[in-house]
LUMBA-982896 format. One record per residue (C-alpha): x, y, z; residue in three letters; residue number from 1. Coordinates in steps of 0.1 Angstrom, whole numbers. Layout:
N
       X       Y       Z   marnu   marke
       X       Y       Z     Ala     NUM
...
//
This chain:
130
       X       Y       Z   marnu   marke
     392     -89    -161     Asn       1
     381    -104    -127     Pro       2
     382     -70    -109     Asn       3
     358     -54    -134     Gln       4
     322     -50    -123     Ala       5
     297     -68    -145     Pro       6
     280     -45    -169     Ser       7
     243     -36    -164     Thr       8
     217     -22    -186     Thr       9
     196       6    -172     Thr      10
     162      15    -186     Thr      11
     149      50    -180     Thr      12
     113      51    -170     Val      13
      94      84    -166     Thr      14
      70      90    -138     Asn      15
      41      89    -162     Ala      16
      53      56    -176     Gln      17
      57      42    -141     Leu      18
      23      53    -131     Gln      19
       8      37    -163     Ala      20
      25       4    -153     Met      21
      11       7    -118     Ile      22
     -23      15    -131     Asp      23
     -22     -13    -156     Gln      24
     -11     -38    -130     Gly      25
     -37     -28    -104     Phe      26
     -68     -15    -122     Asn      27
     -81     -48    -134     Ala      28
     -77     -66    -101     Pro      29
     -92     -36     -82     Leu      30
    -122     -36    -106     Ala      31
    -127     -73    -101     Ala      32
    -124     -69     -63     Arg      33
    -150     -41     -63     Asp      34
    -173     -61     -85     Ala      35
    -172     -90     -61     Asn      36
    -181     -69     -31     Arg      37
    -217     -61     -23     Thr      38
    -209     -31      -1     Gly      39
    -236     -41      24     Asp      40
    -230     -44      61     Asp      41
    -245     -79      65     Ser      42
    -211     -95      64     His      43
    -177     -86      77     Thr      44
    -168     -61      50     Ser      45
    -170     -33      76     Gly      46
    -144     -50      96     Met      47
    -118     -42      69     Gly      48
    -122      -5      75     Val      49
    -122      -6     113     Arg      50
     -93     -31     114     Arg      51
     -73     -10      89     Thr      52
     -80      22     109     Glu      53
     -68       6     141     Arg      54
     -36      -6     124     Trp      55
     -30      30     112     Phe      56
     -34      43     147     Glu      57
     -11      16     162     Arg      58
      15      24     136     Met      59
      14      61     143     Glu      60
      18      54     180     Thr      61
      48      33     172     Val      62
      62      60     150     Phe      63
      58      86     178     Arg      64
      72      66     207     Ile      65
     101      53     187     Ser      66
     109      87     172     Asn      67
     107      71     138     Cys      68
     118      95     111     Leu      69
      93     102      83     Ala      70
     116      86      57     Glu      71
     116      53      77     Asn      72
      79      50      84     Gln      73
      69      30      53     Val      74
      97       6      59     Lys      75
      87       1      95     Leu      76
      50      -2      88     Ala      77
      54     -27      59     Thr      78
      75     -49      81     Cys      79
      44     -55     103     Thr      80
      22     -66      74     Leu      81
       9    -102      76     Leu      82
      -9    -127      54     Ala      83
     -28    -112      25     Gly      84
     -15     -77      32     Ala      85
      21     -89      31     Leu      86
      14    -108      -2     Thr      87
      -2     -76     -17     Trp      88
      28     -55      -6     Trp      89
      54     -79     -19     Asn      90
      36     -80     -53     Ser      91
      35     -42     -53     Tyr      92
      72     -40     -45     Val      93
      80     -65     -74     Arg      94
      60     -42     -98     Ile      95
      75      -8     -89     Val      96
     108     -18     -73     Gly      97
     124     -11     -39     Asn      98
     136      24     -49     Asp      99
     101      36     -58     Ala     100
      83      21     -28     Val     101
     106      34      -1     Phe     102
     103      71     -13     Val     103
      66      67      -7     Met     104
      53      87      23     Thr     105
      32      72      52     Trp     106
       2      92      39     Ile     107
       6      76       4     Glu     108
       9      42      19     Leu     109
     -22      47      39     Lys     110
     -41      57       8     Lys     111
     -29      26     -11     Lys     112
     -40       4      18     Ile     113
     -74      21      20     Glu     114
     -79      17     -17     Asp     115
     -70     -20     -15     Lys     116
     -88     -31      17     Tyr     117
    -116      -7      23     Cys     118
    -148      -2       3     Leu     119
    -152      35      -7     Arg     120
    -188      37       7     Asn     121
    -176      23      41     Glu     122
    -148      48      43     Met     123
    -173      76      37     Lys     124
    -195      63      65     Lys     125
    -166      62      89     Ile     126
    -155      97      79     Glu     127
    -190     111      86     Thr     128
    -190      94     120     Glu     129
    -161     116     131     Phe     130
//
C-alpha cells in the first residue's frame, strides 16, 4: 500500500546501557589523550582552559541577551562550535543520537567540554585562582 508508512524497528536502550555505550566509546580515547598530555605549562595546554572558559562566558552572555530558554541552550551553543570541537560534537551526536544530546543541560555540556578539552590539574589551578 503506497499510503502505508514504512515499518521501523525500535530497540529499547536503558539509561545504564546508554551510559555504558558512551563510556565505552569515550574512555579509551580520553585515556589516550590524557597519556599524551604532559600537564606542564611550558606549552599551550593552559590555553585550552582559558579559551574554553571564555567561550562559556560568551555563550552565557548570548543566552542572557537573547532570552534563550534553557531547553535551547545546548542547541545554540553547539551551533557555534568550530574545527576539532565541531568534529568531536558530531561524533558524540552520532554515538548517542539527537534525542539524547538535546535533552542535555548547559551544565552537562560544559562538563563534557571541560572533560574533553581541559586538563584536570589545569582546571583545579583555575578554580583556586577564583
